[in-house]
C-alpha positions as CSV (number, residue, x, y, z in Angstrom):
1,M,264.3,-34.6,-37.2
2,T,264.8,-37.8,-35.5
3,T,268.5,-38.4,-35.0
4,P,271.0,-36.0,-33.1
5,P,273.8,-34.2,-35.1
6,T,276.4,-36.5,-36.5
7,P,279.9,-35.3,-35.2
8,A,282.1,-33.6,-37.9
9,G,284.2,-36.0,-40.0
10,S,281.7,-38.8,-39.5
11,C,279.5,-40.5,-42.2
12,A,276.4,-38.4,-42.8
13,P,273.1,-40.4,-43.6
14,S,271.8,-40.6,-47.3
15,P,270.9,-37.3,-48.5
16,C,267.5,-38.4,-49.5
17,G,266.0,-41.7,-47.7
18,G,262.3,-41.2,-49.1
19,A,260.7,-44.3,-50.6
20,G,260.9,-44.3,-54.0
21,C,263.8,-42.0,-54.1
22,G,264.8,-41.2,-57.7
23,G,262.1,-43.3,-59.2
24,D,258.8,-42.2,-60.9
25,N,257.2,-41.5,-57.5
26,C,260.1,-38.9,-56.3
27,F,258.4,-35.5,-56.2
28,A,261.9,-34.0,-56.5
29,R,261.9,-35.0,-60.1
30,T,259.2,-32.2,-60.7
31,A,261.0,-29.2,-59.1
32,R,264.3,-27.9,-58.6
33,A,267.0,-29.6,-56.4
34,A,266.5,-29.4,-52.8
35,L,269.1,-27.4,-50.7
36,P,271.1,-29.2,-48.0
37,G,268.8,-29.7,-45.2
38,E,265.6,-29.1,-47.0
39,P,262.7,-31.3,-45.9
40,R,262.8,-34.1,-48.3
41,P,259.9,-36.0,-50.0
42,T,258.5,-39.2,-48.9
43,V,256.0,-41.3,-50.7
44,T,253.4,-43.2,-49.0
45,R,250.9,-45.4,-50.8
46,V,247.3,-44.5,-49.6
47,P,243.9,-45.6,-50.7
48,E,242.8,-43.3,-53.5
49,S,239.3,-42.5,-51.8
50,R,241.5,-40.4,-49.5
51,V,243.3,-38.5,-52.3
52,D,242.1,-35.0,-53.1
53,W,242.2,-34.4,-56.9
54,L,242.3,-30.7,-58.4
55,T,242.8,-29.3,-61.7
56,A,242.7,-25.5,-63.4
57,D,242.8,-23.7,-66.5
58,A,246.6,-24.2,-66.4
59,I,249.0,-25.7,-63.5
60,W,252.7,-24.4,-63.2
61,W,254.8,-27.1,-61.8
62,G,258.2,-28.2,-61.9
63,G,259.5,-25.0,-63.9
64,R,256.8,-24.7,-66.3
65,V,253.4,-24.3,-67.5
66,R,251.9,-27.6,-68.0
67,K,248.5,-28.4,-69.8
68,G,246.4,-31.6,-69.3
69,V,247.4,-32.4,-66.1
70,A,245.5,-32.6,-62.6
71,L,247.1,-32.6,-59.2
72,R,247.0,-35.7,-57.0
73,V,247.3,-34.6,-53.4
74,A,247.7,-37.2,-50.8
75,P,246.6,-37.3,-47.2
76,D,250.1,-36.4,-46.0
77,G,250.1,-33.6,-48.3
78,V,252.4,-34.8,-51.0
79,V,251.4,-33.3,-54.4
80,K,252.0,-34.7,-57.9
81,P,251.1,-33.6,-61.3
82,V,249.7,-36.6,-63.2
83,P,248.1,-36.7,-66.7
84,A,244.3,-35.8,-66.4
85,E,243.1,-38.6,-67.7
86,L,244.2,-40.6,-64.7
87,A,241.9,-38.3,-62.2
88,P,238.7,-40.3,-61.2
89,P,235.6,-39.1,-63.2
90,D,234.0,-37.6,-60.0
91,G,235.1,-35.6,-57.4
92,V,237.8,-33.4,-59.1
93,R,237.8,-29.8,-57.7
94,R,238.0,-27.6,-60.7
95,F,239.6,-24.0,-60.5
96,P,239.7,-21.1,-62.8
97,G,243.1,-19.3,-63.1
98,A,246.2,-21.4,-62.3
99,L,247.3,-23.5,-59.7
100,L,251.0,-23.8,-58.7
101,P,252.9,-25.1,-55.7
102,G,253.1,-23.0,-52.4
103,L,255.2,-19.9,-52.3
104,V,257.7,-19.2,-50.0
105,D,259.7,-16.2,-48.7
106,A,263.1,-17.3,-47.7
107,H,263.8,-14.2,-45.4
108,V,261.2,-13.3,-42.9
109,H,261.5,-12.2,-39.0
110,S,258.3,-13.7,-37.4
111,A,258.8,-11.5,-34.3
112,L,258.3,-8.4,-36.3
113,V,255.6,-9.1,-38.9
114,D,252.0,-10.4,-38.4
115,L,252.2,-13.7,-39.9
116,A,248.6,-14.4,-40.7
117,T,248.7,-11.3,-43.1
118,V,251.7,-12.8,-44.8
119,R,249.7,-16.0,-45.4
120,A,246.5,-14.1,-46.4
121,G,249.0,-12.2,-49.1
122,G,249.7,-15.6,-50.8
123,V,252.7,-16.8,-48.9
124,A,252.4,-20.4,-48.0
125,G,255.7,-20.8,-46.2
126,V,258.6,-18.7,-44.6
127,W,262.0,-19.1,-43.5
128,D,262.5,-17.2,-40.2
129,L,266.3,-16.2,-40.3
130,G,266.6,-14.9,-36.7
131,G,264.6,-14.7,-33.6
132,N,263.8,-16.0,-30.3
133,P,264.1,-19.7,-30.7
134,A,261.3,-20.6,-27.9
135,Q,258.7,-18.2,-29.5
136,V,259.4,-19.1,-33.2
137,Q,259.3,-22.9,-32.6
138,K,255.8,-22.2,-30.4
139,L,254.5,-20.4,-33.7
140,A,255.9,-23.3,-35.9
141,G,254.4,-25.9,-33.8
142,S,251.1,-24.2,-33.3
143,G,249.1,-26.0,-35.8
144,N,247.3,-22.6,-36.7
145,P,245.9,-23.3,-40.3
146,R,246.0,-19.4,-40.8
147,L,249.7,-19.1,-40.6
148,P,252.2,-20.0,-43.3
149,R,254.6,-22.8,-42.7
150,I,257.9,-21.6,-40.7
151,R,261.1,-23.0,-41.2
152,Y,263.4,-21.4,-38.9
153,A,266.9,-20.9,-37.8
154,G,267.1,-20.2,-34.3
155,P,268.9,-17.4,-33.0
156,F,271.7,-15.2,-34.8
157,L,275.2,-16.8,-34.0
158,I,277.4,-13.8,-33.5
159,A,280.7,-12.9,-32.4
160,P,280.7,-11.3,-28.9
161,G,279.2,-7.9,-29.1
162,G,278.5,-8.6,-32.9
163,Y,275.7,-7.5,-35.2
164,P,272.9,-7.7,-34.5
165,S,273.2,-7.1,-30.6
166,D,273.4,-3.6,-31.1
167,R,270.1,-3.3,-32.9
168,A,266.9,-2.5,-31.0
169,W,264.7,-4.4,-33.2
170,A,266.6,-7.8,-32.4
171,P,264.5,-9.3,-29.7
172,A,265.5,-10.5,-26.6
173,G,267.0,-14.1,-27.0
174,S,267.4,-13.9,-30.8
175,R,271.3,-14.1,-30.6
176,R,273.7,-16.3,-29.3
177,E,277.5,-15.3,-29.0
178,I,280.1,-18.0,-30.1
179,I,283.4,-17.7,-28.0
180,S,285.8,-20.1,-29.8
181,P,285.7,-22.9,-32.4
182,A,285.1,-25.2,-29.4
183,D,281.9,-23.4,-28.8
184,A,280.5,-23.9,-32.4
185,G,279.5,-27.4,-32.2
186,T,277.6,-26.8,-28.9
187,A,275.8,-23.8,-30.6
188,V,274.6,-25.6,-33.6
189,A,273.4,-28.7,-31.1
190,E,271.3,-26.1,-29.2
191,A,269.7,-24.8,-32.5
192,W,269.1,-28.3,-33.5
193,S,267.5,-29.3,-30.6
194,A,265.1,-26.5,-30.6
195,G,264.0,-27.6,-34.1
196,A,266.0,-25.3,-36.4
197,G,265.8,-26.2,-39.9
198,L,269.1,-23.9,-40.9
199,I,271.8,-22.2,-39.0
200,K,272.1,-18.3,-39.3
201,V,275.5,-16.7,-38.9
202,T,276.5,-12.9,-39.2
203,A,279.4,-11.3,-40.7
204,H,279.1,-7.6,-40.2
205,A,282.2,-5.6,-41.1
206,A,281.2,-2.6,-39.1
207,G,281.4,-4.6,-35.6
208,P,283.1,-7.4,-34.1
209,M,283.1,-10.5,-36.4
210,L,283.7,-14.1,-35.9
211,P,287.2,-15.2,-36.7
212,Q,287.5,-17.2,-39.7
213,P,288.6,-20.6,-37.6
214,T,285.4,-19.8,-35.6
215,L,283.2,-19.3,-38.8
216,R,284.5,-22.4,-40.3
217,A,283.8,-24.5,-37.3
218,L,280.4,-23.4,-37.4
219,V,279.8,-24.5,-40.9
220,E,281.3,-27.9,-40.5
221,A,279.3,-28.3,-37.3
222,A,276.0,-27.4,-39.1
223,H,276.8,-29.6,-42.1
224,A,277.5,-32.7,-40.0
225,A,274.2,-32.2,-38.6
226,E,272.8,-31.9,-42.2
227,L,271.9,-28.1,-41.7
228,P,272.6,-25.5,-44.4
229,V,274.4,-22.2,-43.2
230,V,272.9,-18.8,-44.1
231,I,275.3,-16.0,-43.6
232,H,274.4,-12.3,-43.3
233,A,277.4,-10.8,-45.0
234,E,277.8,-6.9,-44.9
235,G,280.8,-4.9,-45.9
236,P,284.1,-5.4,-47.4
237,G,285.4,-9.2,-47.1
238,T,282.3,-10.6,-45.6
239,V,281.0,-12.5,-49.0
240,A,284.8,-13.8,-49.4
241,A,284.8,-14.9,-45.7
242,A,281.4,-16.5,-46.0
243,F,282.4,-18.5,-49.1
244,D,285.9,-19.5,-47.9
245,A,284.0,-21.0,-44.8
246,G,281.9,-23.3,-47.1
247,A,278.5,-21.4,-46.3
248,D,275.5,-22.4,-48.5
249,L,273.5,-19.2,-48.7
250,L,273.7,-15.6,-48.0
251,A,270.8,-14.0,-46.4
252,H,271.1,-10.9,-48.9
253,T,272.3,-10.1,-52.1
254,P,275.3,-8.3,-51.4
255,W,274.9,-4.5,-51.8
256,T,277.6,-2.7,-50.2
257,E,279.9,-2.8,-53.0
258,P,280.2,-4.3,-56.4
259,L,281.7,-7.9,-56.2
260,P,284.8,-8.9,-58.3
261,D,283.7,-11.0,-61.0
262,S,285.9,-13.8,-59.8
263,L,284.2,-14.0,-56.4
264,I,280.7,-13.9,-58.1
265,R,281.7,-16.5,-60.2
266,A,282.9,-19.0,-57.5
267,C,279.7,-18.1,-55.6
268,A,277.6,-19.0,-58.5
269,A,279.0,-22.5,-58.5
270,R,278.6,-23.2,-55.2
271,M,276.1,-20.9,-53.2
272,T,272.5,-19.6,-53.1
273,W,271.7,-16.1,-52.7
274,I,268.3,-15.0,-51.1
275,S,267.2,-11.8,-53.1
276,T,265.9,-9.3,-50.5
277,L,266.4,-6.3,-53.1
278,D,263.3,-4.5,-51.9
279,I,264.9,-3.3,-48.7
280,H,267.0,-0.9,-50.6
281,G,264.6,2.0,-50.9
282,W,261.1,-0.1,-50.2
283,G,260.0,0.9,-53.7
284,D,262.2,4.4,-54.1
285,P,265.1,2.9,-55.1
286,D,268.6,4.0,-53.7
287,P,272.0,3.2,-54.7
288,A,272.4,0.2,-52.7
289,R,269.6,-1.4,-54.6
290,E,271.5,-0.6,-58.1
291,V,274.6,-2.2,-56.6
292,A,272.8,-5.3,-55.3
293,V,270.7,-5.8,-58.9
294,G,274.2,-5.5,-60.6
295,N,275.7,-8.1,-58.4
296,L,272.6,-10.4,-58.9
297,R,272.7,-9.8,-62.4
298,R,276.3,-11.0,-62.8
299,F,275.4,-14.2,-60.2
300,V,272.9,-15.4,-62.4
301,E,274.8,-14.9,-65.6
302,H,277.3,-17.2,-64.3
303,G,274.7,-19.9,-63.2
304,G,273.9,-19.1,-59.6
305,T,271.0,-20.3,-57.8
306,V,268.8,-17.5,-56.4
307,R,265.9,-17.7,-53.5
308,Y,263.1,-15.3,-53.2
309,G,263.2,-13.5,-50.2
310,T,262.3,-10.3,-48.6
311,D,263.7,-9.5,-45.3
312,L,260.0,-8.9,-44.2
313,G,259.9,-7.1,-41.0
314,N,262.5,-4.8,-42.2
315,G,261.1,-1.5,-43.0
316,P,257.7,-0.8,-44.9
317,L,257.8,-4.1,-47.3
318,V,254.7,-5.8,-48.9
319,P,253.4,-8.4,-46.2
320,G,252.8,-11.1,-49.0
321,V,253.7,-11.7,-52.2
322,N,255.8,-8.6,-53.0
323,P,255.6,-7.2,-56.7
324,R,258.6,-4.7,-55.9
325,E,260.7,-7.5,-55.1
326,L,259.6,-9.5,-58.3
327,R,260.1,-6.6,-60.6
328,A,263.7,-6.1,-59.1
329,L,264.2,-9.9,-59.8
330,R,263.3,-9.3,-63.5
331,A,265.6,-6.2,-63.6
332,A,268.6,-8.8,-62.3
333,G,267.7,-10.9,-65.5
334,L,265.5,-13.8,-64.0
335,T,262.7,-14.8,-66.3
336,P,259.0,-15.1,-64.6
337,D,259.7,-19.0,-64.8
338,E,263.2,-18.6,-62.8
339,I,261.4,-16.6,-60.4
340,L,258.8,-19.0,-59.7
341,T,261.3,-21.7,-59.2
342,S,262.9,-19.2,-56.7
343,M,259.8,-19.1,-54.8
344,T,259.0,-22.9,-54.6
345,E,260.5,-26.1,-53.1
346,P,260.5,-29.6,-53.9
347,T,258.1,-30.4,-50.8
348,G,256.3,-27.1,-50.7
349,P,253.9,-25.9,-48.3
350,G,250.5,-26.5,-49.8
351,I,249.3,-25.1,-53.2
352,T,248.7,-21.6,-54.5
353,W,245.7,-20.5,-56.7
354,I,245.8,-17.3,-59.0
355,P,242.1,-16.9,-59.6
356,G,242.7,-14.7,-62.6
357,G,245.2,-16.9,-64.3
358,L,249.0,-16.8,-64.2
359,D,250.2,-14.2,-66.6
360,L,254.0,-14.9,-67.6
361,S,254.3,-11.7,-69.6
362,P,257.7,-9.9,-68.3
363,D,255.7,-6.5,-67.9
364,T,252.6,-7.7,-66.1
365,F,254.1,-11.0,-64.2
366,A,254.6,-9.2,-61.0
367,D,250.9,-8.0,-60.7
368,S,249.4,-11.1,-61.7
369,L,251.5,-13.3,-59.1
370,A,250.7,-10.7,-56.5
371,T,247.1,-11.6,-56.7
372,A,247.9,-15.2,-55.4
373,R,246.1,-16.9,-52.5
374,V,247.0,-20.2,-50.5
375,L,244.5,-22.8,-51.3
376,D,242.7,-24.3,-48.4
377,D,239.5,-25.5,-47.6
378,T,237.9,-22.0,-47.2
379,V,238.3,-21.6,-51.1
380,H,235.2,-23.0,-52.9
381,P,235.5,-21.7,-56.5
382,R,232.3,-22.3,-58.6
């Protein structure tokens, strides 16, 4: 980010601003629309001698499998699928299997997992949704090529004494109490100055919760800074509170009770839900998983947008692409193409390689995708 947060009520910058936006060179045309505050694509003309060209048996890009295409990778990492005949006759790296955008887990806690293992498990990027800002910022800026790209939310913004201040797993410095609506703008500015790409707020009915005016002030301050707001909503009334405040995402599919269909329909029209279905039983499904899958199924039926996320660090979850989460998403009614869309971004971090090919058959898709690897200069296929 290069400009400070815009005060609430003032004019925000253009939502894109990348060169060539909306034209043939706009990478966003080949993938789902970006969420508010997501990194935006830019296009820079570079000499073709510095461009990397890749091709494979199949390439999944922009929501579908594409045949007869190659991937043009600019030095700045911008990837664009183009007709294969436009690739140079020499210097094209050819891969067996399938290539697709880098996969992203949109709910991870970096302090509680080994991120190198996560990347080795096929995840090219993560969203850290609550941690010590200084520590996460250090990880994100380390330049370590063996770590996934990290987009982070900074601390949990909570009511005084609210969740997760009473949890032993929440590291020191990972939460910031919001005293009043007037404190909201300061808290958002602090997170922004620490490099946060999202704002994480908690609404936990079992403990102190932010009053609605304070919650709304946080959302307004974040939106003025062009940062999306993710809310941990747990317990009766919390999803409605998040929706009424104007939040952009829920950190989890709601699981504590079946939601009214009218509320799910309203959420589907405006919000994104991060899945995190496998936290309910970790492979041994419990009743909460069934509630969550049922809520998500109706959310999807009403046209809601889903992001793949696991809450990695919360119990014995797979440290990489999680086939159990994928199967739960299938149970909620998402097709394999829709699941892949939920795992990728317009300016995704790198490229994924599936050596044995991408199997989109509903019964075997999860196991196929679980073999994914992040493509880098250590991979040298025959």
